[in-house]
N, C-alpha and C positions, 0 to 999 in steps of 0.2 A: 419130463426133464430130469425129475429125481431118479428115474430108472436108468436114464442114459449117462447122467454125469456122476462121476465118483464123488463121494462125501467131501473130500479135502478140496476138490475143485469147486464144489458148491459153496463151501465156507469162504474160499477165496473170492469167488464171485459176489457173494453177499457182502463180504468186507468192502470189495471195491465199490459196490453199489452204495453201501452206507457212506463211504468216504466221499463219493461223488455227491450224494444228497446233502451231506454236511457242507461240502464246498459250495454247492448251489445256494443253500440256506444262508451261509456266511456271506456269499456275494450279494445276495438280495438284501440282507440286513446291512451290509456295508453301504450299498447304494441308498437304502432308506436313511441311514445314519448320516451320510454325506448330505443327502437332501435336507434332512432336519438341520444339520449345521449350516448348509447354505442358506436355508430360510432363516435361521436365526441370525446369521450374519447380515442378511438383507433387512431383517426386522430392526436390528440394532442401528444398521446404517440409516434406515428410514427414521428411527427415533431420533438419531443424532441430527439428521437432515431437518426434521420438523423443529427440533430445539433451535437449530441455527436459523431457520425461517422465523420462528417467533422472536428470537434474540434480535434479528435484524429488522423487524417489523415496526414501522413508525406508528404513532397513534392514529387511530381511525378519524379520517376526515371525510364528510359526505361528498360524493362525486355527482350529486344531483345538480343539473345545470343551474338552478337558481341558487343553490348553496355555493357552487363554484364561483359564480359571479359575485355574490356577497363576500366570500373569502378573499377573492382577489381585490375587491374594493377595500377590504379591511387592510390588507397588506400594503396596497398602493397608498392608502392614507398614512400608514406608518412611515412609508418611504418619504413622503412629502414633508412630514414633520421632523425628520432627522436633522440634528444639529452637528455641523462639522466639529472636529477635534474634541468630541465628547464621547464618553462611553454610551452604550445604547440603552434605551428604556428596557425594563425587563420583559416586555411582550416579545421582544426579539429573541429571548432565550427560553421562554416558558410556554408560548402559545403554540398548539399543534398546527394551526392554520399557517403560521410562519414556516414551520418545518415542511409542511406539505408544499408550500410555494418554493421553498429552497430546493426541494428535491427536483421540481420541474424546472426551475429557472437557473439553478446553480449546479447541483450535482449531476443531472442528466445532460447538461450541455458543456460540462468541462472535461478536460483531458485528465482522467484519474490514473494515478499509478495503481496497477493491479498485481504485477509480479516481476520477477527477474527472469531474464532469458535463459540463465543457466538452470532455472528450476524445471524447464522443459526442453532439454537439449535434443532429444530424438523424436523422430516422427511417432506419434501416438502418445507421447507424454502429455499430460494435461494437469492443470490446476484450475482453481476457480476463485472468483471475487464476487462479493454480493453487497449491493447498496440498496437499503429498503427492501422491497419484495423482488428485485431483479437480480437473479443470479446469472453470471456470465461464465461459460466454460472457455478457457484458454488452452488451446490444443495445437501442438506442432503438426503441420501437414506433411505430406510426402514430399512436397517441393521445398521444405525447410522454412516455410513461412508460418507465422502464428495466425491461427483463426480464432476469432472471438465470437461465440455462439450463444444466444439466449438459451438458458437451461430449461427449456420447456418443449416437450414432444408436440409435433404438429398434428398428432392424432386427437387426443383428448386433454392434452396439457400436462401429463405427468412430468415431474422432474426427472431429467434424464440421468445425470450423474449425481449419485448420492454421496460419493466420497469427495473429500476436499481436493485430493490429488491422486495420481496413478498413471497407469499406462493401459491403453486399449488399441486393439486393431480396428475396431469399429465402435461407434456409439450406439448402444442397444438400449431401447427403452425398457425398463424393468417391468412395465405394466403389460403391454401387448407385444412387445418385441419388434416394434418398428426399428429398422436399423439404418443408420446414417454413416456416411463417410466422414473423414476428418475435416472436410471442408463444409460439412452441413448438408451435403447432397443426400436425399432419401434414396436408399438402395433397395430396400425390401419392406413390403407391407402386406402381409399375408391375408387372404380371404376378402380382398377388396374387389369391388366390381371391375369387370373388364375395361369399362371406360375410365377407370381411375388414372389420373395423370401424375405419376410420382415427381415429375419436374416441378410441379406447383406447390410441393409440400416439403421443401427443404427447410432446415432450421433458420430462424431469423438470425442475421448477421449483425454484429456490433463493429463499428469502425475501430481499428486497432493499429498502433504504431509502435515500432521499436527504435530506441536510440541508446547507444552506449550501454547495452545490457539491461535497460529498463523498458518494461512494457506498459503502454498506456491505452486506455479504452475511453470512448466517448459514446455513451448511451444513445443519445438522440441522433447523432450524425449530422446535425445541422451546421457543424464546423464553425460555431460562433467565433472561436479563436483558432487561427491556424496553428499547425504543429511544426512546419518547417523552420520558422524562425527560432524556436526553442531548440530544435535538433541542431541547428547550425551553431548555436551558442554553446551547447554543452557537450556535444559529441567528442571533441578532442580532449576535453579535460577528463571526461569519464574514462576514455580509453587509456589516458596517461595514468590514471589511478587503478587500472586494471579491472574495472567492473565488468566489462563485456567478455573478457577472456580468461581472467585468472581468479575469479571469486567463487566462493561457495558460502553458505550460511553455516556459522559455527554455533550460533545459539539464537533462539527466538524467545521473546517474552511478549505475551499477549494478555491484555486485561481490560476490563471495563472501568472506565473513569466516570464518576458520578458528577459530570459537568457537561454543559452544552458544548458542542463541537467548536463553536466560534470562540468561546472562552479559551479552549485549549490552544487554538491557533493564535489568538491574541497574545497569550502568554509567551508563545515562541517568538513573537515579533518584536519584543522589547527586552532590554537587559537593564531596565530600571531597577528590577527586583534582584538582580544578580549579586550585588555586594552582600546583601543581608541574607541570602538564601542558597547561594551556589559556591561554596568555598573551593571545591575541587575544580570547577569550571573556570573560575576567574584566576586560578594559579597557572593555568595553561594558556589563557587567551586574553587579548587586549580589549575585549568588547566594553569593559566599564570605562574605558578612557575615550571611547567614541561617542560623539554627539552629532545631532542633526543641526546644520547650519545654513542660514539663508543667504544667498549671494546677492550682489548688487542688482542683478537682473531678475530677482525674485525666485531663482531656481533653488532647489533644496538638495543637499548632498551630505552623506555622512563623512566625517573625518575625525581626526584627533581633536580633542577639546582645545579650542584656542586658549582657554584659561590655564592650560598645563603646558607651557612652552618647553620645559625640559623633557616632559614625556613625549610631546610632539616630535622633538628632535630625535629621541631615542627610537620611536616607532618608525619615523620616516627613514632613518638611517638603516634600521634593521630591515625594513621593506626593500630598500634598494640592494642591500646585500643578498637577500633572498631572491630578488628578481634576477640578479646576475648568476646566482647558483643554479636556478631553475633553467634559465636560458642555455647555460653551459651543458646541462644534461637533457635538453630537449623537452622540458616540461612546458606546456602552454602557459603563457602569461598574459593573454589578452584579457582575462577576467581577474587578474591579480591587482587588488587595491583594498583600500579601507572602506570603499563605498558599499552601498546596499540597495542600489536602483533595481527596479523591476521594469525592464525596457519593453518595447514592443506593445503587445496587448495587455501587459501588466500582470500576467498570471505566473510568471516564472522569474527566477533570479539565479545567477551562478557567480561566486566570488571565491577567489583563492587568497586567503589571508595568512600572514606569517604567525606562527605560534610564538610564545614568549621565548626570549633568548635561552638557550640551552635545552629547550623542549623540542623534541622531534616527533612527538606523537601526543594525541589527546589521551593522556593516561594520568594516573595518580601522581607519578614522580617524573613525567616527561620522557621516560624510556620507552622504547618499542615494546609492544605487547605480543608480537609474533617474530620469530627468528627469520621467517620467510617474507620478503616484501610482497605486498599486494600490488602496489604501483610500480611503474617502470622507472624506478630510480636506483642509481648505484647503491647497493646494499651498505657500502662503506660510508655513504652520505646520509641516506634515509630521510632527511628533512624535505617533505613536499608541502609543508605548511598544512592548512586546513581548508580543503575544498568543500564549499557549502553550496548545495543546490536545493532550491525550494520551489514547489509547484502548488499553487492554490487549486483546490482546497484541501488536499489530503496527504501531502508528502513532503518530507525533507530528509536530506542525508549529509552527514559529515564524514569526510574522507581524510584520513591520515596516510602516510605512506605505507604503513604496514597493515592497516585495518580500516574498516569503515562501519558506521552505525546509522541505520535509517529508521525512520518513523513513519508509520501509515495511519491515518485517521479515518474512521468510518462512523457516521452518526447512527445511533440506534433509535433513540427518540429524543424529545426535547432536552432530557436531563441526563443522558448517558451517551458515552462515546467509547467505541472499541478502539483501543490503541495496540498496534503491533510494532514491535522493535525487532530489528534483525541485526545481528553482529556478523560482518563479513570478514573473512580471511583468505589468504591464498588457497586455492583449491588443492594444492599439494601439501599444505601444512597439516601436520598430525598433532592431534590433541595429546597432551602429556609429553610431547617431544619438542614441538615448535611453538606451542602456546599452551596455556592452561586457563580454564574459565575463571579460576580464582583471581587471575590478574587481568584477564580480558574484559570482565563485566563491570567491575566496581565503578569506574569513572562515569560511564553513562547511565548505569543503573541507578547510582545514588543521585545523579542530577535529575533523571527521569522521575524517580520517586519524590523528590523535592518539589518538582513541577506538578506532579499529579496532586500532591497535597494542596498546593497553592490554587489549582484550578477548582478543586472540590470546595475549598474554603471560599473562593470567589463566588462560586455558584450558589453555595448556602447563604451568602450575604445578599445576593441578587434577588433571591426569593423573598427577602424581608419586606414587610409592607411599607417600610420607611425608605427603602432604597430609592435614590435618585441618581440620574446620570452625572458624572463628574468630569472635570476638564482634564485633558491630556497635557503632559509635559511635552512641548514642542521639541526640546533637545533630545529627550529620551524615548518618546513614544510616537514620533511622527510616522514610524513604520506600521504602527497599529492603524493609524489613519489611511496609510497606503492600502493595507489589506481591506479596510472598509471601503475605500474608493473602488477597488476592484469588485468587491461583494455587491455594492449598490449598482454598479454598471450592469452586473448580471441580473440583479433583481428588477431593475427598471425596464430592461429590454424585453420586447414581446417574445413569447415562446412560439416557435414554429411547430406545426403539426408533425407528430412522430409517425413514421411509416410503420 
């Protein structure tokens, strides 16, 4: 070779060979580096995943049949001893056996708010929600419908989705690469026996429903409470306020509250505490003037305090004005009232209340917080009142014409609750142009922080050895009793077998 090839050519050849070798080494190193980065990302995701699992895991309660029977008897005895129109004995807030029963009898049988439809708009978009040990994947299918799938591989049980949200073409198990379609159908499982039947190993499905831009799941699927009656009640109101078609999340605040989840929802169900604790909230709303009153037939309804005739005349007149305004602009008024009933099966409520005069939004000064309307109201009018929707046991939302704020509760253990708040605005609103967080957040953030402090203070008193249940105020706390009526209806009913 050296005799036949001139020296310069040999140098050029050697230079090219050296460049090619360096290129190959570089490519190999790059692949290795990407592999290391991918492994690191997967490891970090796994760490975050396991942190989330531990964070959501309730205290251990034995599942041995004899222990289950004893625990059920313990809870049933507590139920039998419950006194109406009183706060609960502290066993209900502190005992892991109660939380274990709640998971089976309440949380796994209720319709739970899990996510917003606009969070997964396209096929392959997914998010997840976890209660206790059960993580659910919510993924938009190719047919446009939401699929709710238990986040556990049918091979050896590995968690499938390590990320909280994202986009995938297929669901691939990170352990052995079993691959599933968006509807949970098993598509690929390498090295299995020829007799292996993929059709028998699809992901377990969780019942799921969508209404008005909200996605709800029901872990057990026993349909203890039907969904249709709720959808019929709230669908038009949510559409009018723009949640299904116009909304996006402008801000999320998620934190852990050191209080039992029931104490957090109890606090939400009464405004007895509002005058002394929520100065921002009561400037915008009439809640402190509303009381529960018993009719001649024994029925109970919320209305303006009969002992305040001037305030009653003012609120009644303002409500009539608002009703006329809303009807003129096509805003549903079937749920517009000062009432606070939980109709049907008792797990949901929808009310459109007027804000105070001159207030058009739940804000510090009553002025809109976004230049773009979220709801379908004439921008020159703006006032859509305050649409409030509650669903037991984990969700409520307040919708003004320009924005909405929702709260999602998830129990972690007997003494801690995860609370997620989302601020919604028009999907086309631009931060810094149409709204600023400095103005958007304070009203509900301050109110929430005030409530968090009250709930933690309440919990810290309930653990006291001298705590005893105290009586409710009928006029101000009857809605807490309504919450308990629903809760004990769930706790008393036998749990059907889960498939």
